[in-house]
Each structure stands twice: as structure tokens, then as C-alpha cells.
C-alpha positions in Angstrom: 24.5 60.8 43.7 26.5 63.1 41.4 27.3 66.5 42.9 27.2 69.7 40.9 30.4 70.4 39.1 32.1 73.5 37.8 30.7 76.2 35.5 30.1 74.8 32.0 32.4 75.6 29.1 31.4 75.5 25.5 33.5 73.3 23.3 32.8 74.1 19.6 33.7 71.2 17.3 32.6 72.5 14.0 35.9 71.6 12.3 35.8 68.0 13.4 35.8 65.5 10.5 32.4 63.9 10.1 34.0 60.6 9.5 35.4 60.6 13.0 31.9 60.4 14.4 31.1 56.9 13.1 28.7 55.3 15.5 29.5 51.8 16.5 26.6 49.5 17.0 26.7 48.3 20.6 26.3 44.6 21.3 23.0 43.3 22.6 24.6 40.5 24.5 27.5 38.1 24.3 28.1 34.7 22.9 29.9 33.4 26.0 29.8 29.6 26.4 27.5 28.0 28.8 28.7 27.7 32.4 28.5 29.4 35.8 30.2 32.6 34.4 28.2 32.7 31.2 26.4 36.0 30.4 22.8 35.8 29.4 21.3 38.1 26.8 18.5 40.2 28.4 15.0 39.7 26.8 14.5 42.2 23.9 11.3 42.1 21.9 10.5 43.5 18.4 7.6 45.9 18.3 4.9 45.3 15.7 3.7 48.0 13.4 0.3 48.1 15.2 2.0 48.5 18.5 4.1 51.4 17.1 1.0 53.1 15.8 -0.9 52.7 19.1 2.2 54.0 20.9 2.2 57.2 18.8 -1.5 57.8 19.7 -0.8 57.2 23.4 2.4 59.3 23.4 0.5 62.1 21.8 -2.1 62.1 24.5 0.5 62.1 27.3 2.3 65.0 25.5 -0.2 67.3 27.2 -0.5 69.8 24.3 -1.5 69.8 20.7 0.4 67.4 18.5 0.3 66.1 14.9 -0.3 62.4 15.8 -0.9 61.5 12.1 2.5 62.8 11.1 4.2 60.8 13.8 2.4 57.6 12.8 3.4 58.2 9.1 7.1 58.6 10.1 7.0 55.3 12.0 5.1 53.3 9.4 7.2 54.7 6.6 10.3 53.5 8.5 8.8 50.0 9.0 7.9 49.7 5.4 11.5 50.7 4.5 12.7 47.6 6.5 13.6 49.3 9.8 13.2 47.2 12.9 12.2 48.6 16.3 13.1 46.7 19.5 12.3 47.4 23.1 13.7 46.2 26.5 11.9 46.4 29.8 13.5 48.8 32.2 14.1 46.1 34.8 15.9 44.0 32.3 18.5 46.6 31.3 21.9 45.3 32.6 23.5 47.6 35.1 26.6 47.9 33.0 24.8 48.9 29.8 25.2 52.5 28.7 22.3 54.6 27.5 21.5 58.2 26.4 18.5 60.3 25.4 18.1 62.9 22.7 15.6 65.8 22.4 14.9 69.0 20.6 14.9 72.5 21.9 12.8 75.1 20.2 9.5 76.9 20.9 8.3 80.4 20.0 10.2 83.6 19.7 13.2 82.5 17.6 15.2 85.2 15.9 13.3 85.8 12.7 16.1 87.6 11.1 18.2 84.5 11.3 15.5 82.4 9.6 15.0 85.1 6.9 18.7 85.3 6.2 19.2 81.6 5.7 16.1 81.3 3.6 17.3 84.1 1.4 20.6 82.3 1.0 18.8 79.1 0.1 20.6 77.3 2.9 20.2 73.5 3.0 21.6 71.6 6.0 24.3 69.1 5.2 22.7 65.7 5.3 26.1 64.2 6.2 26.5 66.3 9.3 27.1 64.3 12.5 24.1 63.6 14.8 24.2 64.6 18.5 24.6 61.0 19.7 27.6 60.5 17.4 29.3 63.6 18.8 28.5 62.7 22.4 29.6 59.0 22.0 32.9 60.1 20.4 33.5 62.7 23.1 33.0 60.4 26.0 34.6 57.4 24.2 31.7 55.0 25.0 29.4 52.8 22.9 25.7 53.3 23.5 23.9 50.0 24.2 20.4 51.4 24.6 18.5 54.6 24.4 15.3 56.1 25.9 12.8 58.8 25.0 13.2 62.1 26.7 9.5 62.9 26.8 6.2 61.9 25.2 5.0 63.1 21.8 7.5 63.8 19.0 10.5 62.9 21.2 9.1 59.3 21.3 9.1 58.8 17.6 12.5 60.5 17.4 14.0 58.1 20.0 12.5 55.1 18.2 14.0 56.2 14.9 17.4 56.8 16.5 17.3 53.4 18.2 16.5 51.7 14.9 19.2 53.6 13.1 21.8 52.6 15.7 20.5 49.0 15.9 19.9 49.2 19.7 16.7 48.8 21.7 14.7 51.5 23.3 13.9 51.2 27.0 10.3 50.7 27.9 10.3 53.7 30.3 10.9 57.4 30.3 11.9 60.2 32.7 8.9 62.4 32.2 5.7 60.5 31.5 4.6 63.6 29.6 6.1 66.6 27.7 8.0 69.3 29.7 8.7 72.9 28.7 12.1 73.4 30.4 15.3 71.3 30.3 15.9 71.3 34.0 12.6 69.6 34.6 14.1 66.1 34.8 14.0 63.5 37.6 17.7 62.9 37.1 18.3 66.5 38.1 15.6 67.0 40.6 15.7 63.7 42.5 19.2 62.4 42.0 21.3 65.6 41.4 22.5 64.2 38.0 22.9 67.0 35.4 22.5 66.4 31.7 26.2 67.1 31.1 28.3 66.1 29.2 25.9 66.8 26.4 26.3 67.5 22.7 24.2 69.1 20.1 23.7 70.3 16.5 21.8 73.3 15.4 19.5 73.3 12.4 22.2 75.2 10.6 24.9 72.6 11.3 26.8 74.2 14.2 28.2 71.5 16.5 28.7 72.0 20.2 29.7 70.1 23.4 29.3 71.1 27.0 31.5 68.9 29.1 30.1 70.3 32.4 27.4 72.7 33.6 26.8 74.1 37.1 23.3 72.7 37.1 20.5 72.0 34.7 18.9 75.4 35.0 22.1 76.5 33.3 21.6 73.7 30.7 18.2 75.2 30.0 19.6 78.7 29.6 22.4 77.7 27.3 20.5 75.3 25.0 17.5 77.6 24.8 19.7 80.6 23.8 21.3 78.5 21.1 17.8 77.5 19.8 16.5 81.1 19.8 19.6 82.1 17.8 19.2 79.2 15.4 15.7 79.6 14.1 14.2 77.6 16.9 15.9 74.3 16.2 18.6 72.5 18.2 19.0 68.7 18.7 20.7 67.5 21.9 22.0 64.2 23.1 22.4 64.0 26.9 22.1 61.9 30.1 24.8 59.4 29.1 24.3 57.0 32.0 24.7 53.4 33.1 21.8 50.9 33.3 21.9 51.1 37.1 21.5 54.9 37.1 18.7 54.7 34.5 16.7 52.2 36.6 16.7 54.6 39.5 15.4 57.5 37.4 13.0 56.3 34.7 9.2 55.5 34.9 8.9 51.8 34.2 6.7 50.5 31.3 5.9 54.0 30.1 5.9 53.0 26.4 3.7 50.0 27.2 1.3 52.5 28.8 1.3 54.6 25.6 0.4 51.4 23.6 -2.4 50.7 26.0 -3.9 54.1 25.6 -3.6 54.0 21.8 -5.1 50.5 21.6 -8.0 51.5 23.9 -8.9 54.5 21.6 -8.6 52.4 18.4 -10.6 49.5 19.7 -13.3 51.8 21.1 -13.7 53.5 17.7 -13.9 50.2 16.0 -16.6 49.0 18.4 -18.6 52.2 18.1 -18.1 53.1 21.7 -16.6 56.3 23.4 -12.9 56.4 22.7 -12.3 59.1 25.3 -13.8 57.1 28.1 -11.8 54.1 27.0 -8.5 56.2 27.1 -9.4 57.5 30.6 -10.1 54.0 31.9 -6.9 52.6 30.3 -4.8 55.3 31.9 -6.5 55.5 35.3 -7.5 59.1 34.6 -10.4 61.5 34.8 -12.7 63.4 32.4 -12.3 67.0 33.5 -14.3 69.0 31.0 -16.1 69.0 27.7 -16.4 72.2 25.7 -15.6 74.4 22.7 -12.6 76.7 22.4 -13.8 80.3 22.6 -10.4 82.1 23.0 -6.7 81.2 22.5 -4.4 84.0 23.5 -0.9 83.1 22.5 2.6 84.6 22.2 6.0 83.2 21.4 9.0 84.6 23.2 12.6 83.4 24.2 12.0 80.0 22.8 8.7 79.3 24.5 5.1 79.5 23.6 2.6 80.8 26.2 -1.2 80.3 25.7 -4.2 81.0 27.8 -7.1 79.0 26.3 -10.8 79.2 27.3 -13.5 76.7 26.6 -17.3 77.1 27.0 -18.9 74.0 28.4 -21.2 71.7 26.4 -23.6 68.9 27.5 -23.4 68.4 31.2 -20.7 71.1 31.4 -22.9 73.8 29.8 -22.8 77.1 31.6 -19.2 76.5 32.9 -16.0 78.0 31.6 -12.6 76.2 31.5 -9.3 78.0 31.5 -6.0 76.3 30.6 -2.6 77.9 31.1 0.0 76.5 28.8 3.7 77.1 28.6 4.5 74.9 25.6 2.4 72.3 27.5 -0.8 72.4 29.6 0.3 73.3 33.1 -2.6 74.6 35.2 -6.4 74.4 34.6 -9.4 76.0 36.3 -13.1 75.4 36.1 -15.1 78.5 36.9 -12.1 80.0 38.6 -11.4 77.0 40.8 -8.3 74.9 40.5 -9.2 71.8 38.5 -5.8 70.2 37.7 -2.2 71.2 37.7 1.3 69.9 36.7 3.1 67.7 37.4 -0.2 65.9 36.8 -1.1 65.6 33.1 -3.8 67.8 31.5 -4.6 66.7 27.9 -7.2 68.0 25.5 -8.4 65.3 23.1 -10.7 64.9 20.1 -14.0 63.4 21.4 -14.5 61.5 18.1 -11.1 59.7 18.1 -9.5 60.0 21.6 -6.4 61.4 19.9 -4.6 64.4 21.3 -5.9 67.7 19.8 -4.0 68.9 16.7 -3.4 72.3 18.2 -3.3 75.8 16.7 -0.8 77.2 14.2 0.2 80.3 16.2 2.7 78.9 18.7 3.4 75.5 20.2 0.6 74.8 22.8 -2.0 77.1 21.2 -5.6 76.0 20.6 -7.9 76.3 17.6 -10.9 78.6 18.3 -14.2 76.8 17.6 -12.8 73.3 18.1 -14.8 70.9 20.3 -12.5 69.1 22.8 -12.7 66.9 25.9 -10.2 67.7 28.6 -8.9 64.7 30.5 -6.2 64.3 33.2 -3.9 61.6 34.6 -2.0 61.4 37.9 1.8 62.0 37.6 4.2 59.1 38.2 5.5 58.8 41.8 8.9 60.3 40.9 7.0 63.5 40.0 5.3 63.7 43.4 8.5 64.4 45.4 8.6 67.8 47.1 11.5 69.0 44.8 9.7 67.9 41.7 6.5 69.6 42.7 8.5 72.8 43.4 10.1 72.6 40.0 6.9 71.8 38.0 3.9 72.9 40.2 1.8 76.0 39.8 4.1 78.2 41.9 6.9 77.7 39.4 4.7 79.4 36.8 3.9 82.3 39.0 0.6 81.2 40.5 -0.1 81.5 44.2 -1.5 78.0 44.3 -0.3 74.9 46.0 -0.2 71.7 43.9 -3.2 69.4 44.7 -3.1 65.8 43.3 -5.7 65.4 40.6 -7.3 62.4 42.4 -7.9 64.6 45.5 -9.4 67.4 43.4 -11.8 65.0 41.9 -12.5 62.8 44.9 -11.6 59.6 43.3 -8.7 57.1 43.4 -6.6 56.8 40.2 
């Protein structure tokens, strides 16, 4: 376990030469001769375009909020047609001495509008040659990255895939979250193993470069990166969790990307067969149908880099006469049916399109908002075991968001086994 280390310091590197951040492709294995000491390449497979498309659908569902699934699909398929190759390695096959990282965006609602207006008035265009966060981090720690992994579901998944393809390294079939999370400190590395995200590096949307060699803890990481995002028009990219394969295997959910593929494939095949895609997704993910209804209200605000929404749905069909309430902080965190707890984080609450099984598109007001008048089916999935620890529930359960409610596993609330 890594202990907490001294108060973080900000190391600005804006004057560093971009050329010094050249990223070296890490080897996928060795060509050592046969013999008792020969090293064997771990199995790595190439993802098909259909698997990637299905993965985007499943990752959108697990995102636990509105997401533009079609845009993510287009980003991936465009990359495939431009000749990019996407490879994946099972978590258990990652060698202990490989070195990985993750990257993610910090944003949300409530960014400084005067900053956005000022740069728009100046006609600012980011320098396309500016270094990427992983280039900065790799240069700083003096290590080659052999593998990467997605920080969370949704857009972070397509971002991780594109980064892996650009670097020529595989993505791990696993992930730390199994969903999307609103706050940086909500990480099993931090909560279960005491591993902070530092050292981490980042780039703002305006090209500012930063490195934090240390932080006190990941609540401090959240505060620092969120403040940079708010001051940068809502956009900061970060590379973090530079860890060995051995450490990654202790802190990632195995086969998470394969699970995303299964959900996406289930939805697609159900639509093709003329059957219910939502039921197919629920069965593929071991989940539950929680509610069916139409959005009647979506009360949202953006502040300090987050979006807060209280959404209300009026029941339809067998749910007619009931009201559903979802509390969302960037993502869906707590839900009630007729005032009674129906589901809560760390379990996953997803609102999906009943015609396709895809995650809802979401409103335009702030991240996590809903569209009034939209018909949705709310489904839920149990969180992975690493999110059922006492410390993880304390950090992500209803009490963290100010509700005087204990977390109850979704399978207990609904009287079924996942």
C-alpha cells in the first residue's frame, strides 16, 4: 500500500519544448530465444469494428447519465476506416512489470464564462502540436507506458481506445469504476489501496501544461483539477495512475470492456430480431428494470465544475400512477419511487431509450440533465465487488451526497439475485 505523501506542489511546464515529449511506443513483448528463461508474449487480440461499436453502446449504458452514443460510435468507426488498430489484453494477462496509466477529462457545469467569452472574442485556437497529458507524464517519470486503461465508462472509454491506438499499445479489458463518477477521489486505487493519482499531468483546453508530483490525497486532486477546469472553460485533460501491472490487477474490475460489448451486442441483436432491447440489456448485465415513464421535470444547475439535476418521471404502463425521482450529480446517484428508495450509488442507475436500449441522449442544460417529454426506461445494475467495500460506500453512497439514507444493494431492494 502506498501511504499518503506531502502536500502537492504545482509544477508548470508551459515552456518545455514540445519535441521533448516524444512518446516512445512500448514493446508488446520480447523476441528472446526459446529456452527456460525465454519471455512469452502475453495474448493480445485485435478488436473488430463491430465489437468496438457494441462497446460504445454498452459503455454508454454504464455511464449512468445522458451521453451521445452515436458520436462515440462515429469517432471509433472513423478511426478504424483511417487505418487505426485497436487491441485489448485481459487484465489477468497483463505482466506484473508492465507499466500503465489512465487519462480522463475534468469539466462539468459552472465554468468561468468570462474566460470562454474572452478566448472566443480573441479567436483562440488550441495549438494542435501541444503535448498530450500522457506525453508529459511519461517524460516526467521517465517511463515507457506499455498499456493503458479507461478511467470510466462513456466518453472516457472512446478516449482511452483512441489514445491506445495512437501509442500503439493495448487497452486493458478492465476498468476502475464500472460506471461514470462525478468526483476524482472516487477511485478504488484511492479508497481501497491508498494509492493517489499523483504524479499526474494535464493540459487545459487553452494549452496550459501542469504536473503535480505529489498530493496529500485524492480529495486534494479533485479540488486542484476541478479548479483548473472551472478556470479553463470547463476543459482539462489529465493523465494519472502510472502503475505497474501488479498494482493494476489489484484495483481494476476484470473484463469490464467485454461486459460493455455484451450489453451493446444484446441491444443490437434484440432490435434486429424485433424483440425488447431493454430486457435483453438487463439480462446481459444481470440487472433490473426499475421504472418506465415520461420525464415531466428536469431541474438543473451548473456550478463549480459540476452539474446537478433532479429529474422526475411519471409512470406509464404497469408503472402508471407512480412518480420516479432521480438525483444526479453529473451522474445518476440516488433514485426513489413514490418517495421510497429504489436504487443508489455505487450501484448503477441508467435511463435508456426503450426503442433501442441505448443510454438516453440527455438534455442540453448541464451534464446529467434530462429532456422533458422523453419516454425512458430506468434500469439498474449491481456495482462490482470493489465498490461494495465500507470505504467505497462511504465515498459514493447516498450519505456522501447529503441524504440521510443508508446504501442498500439493488438486489436487496428488488428482492432478486443479480
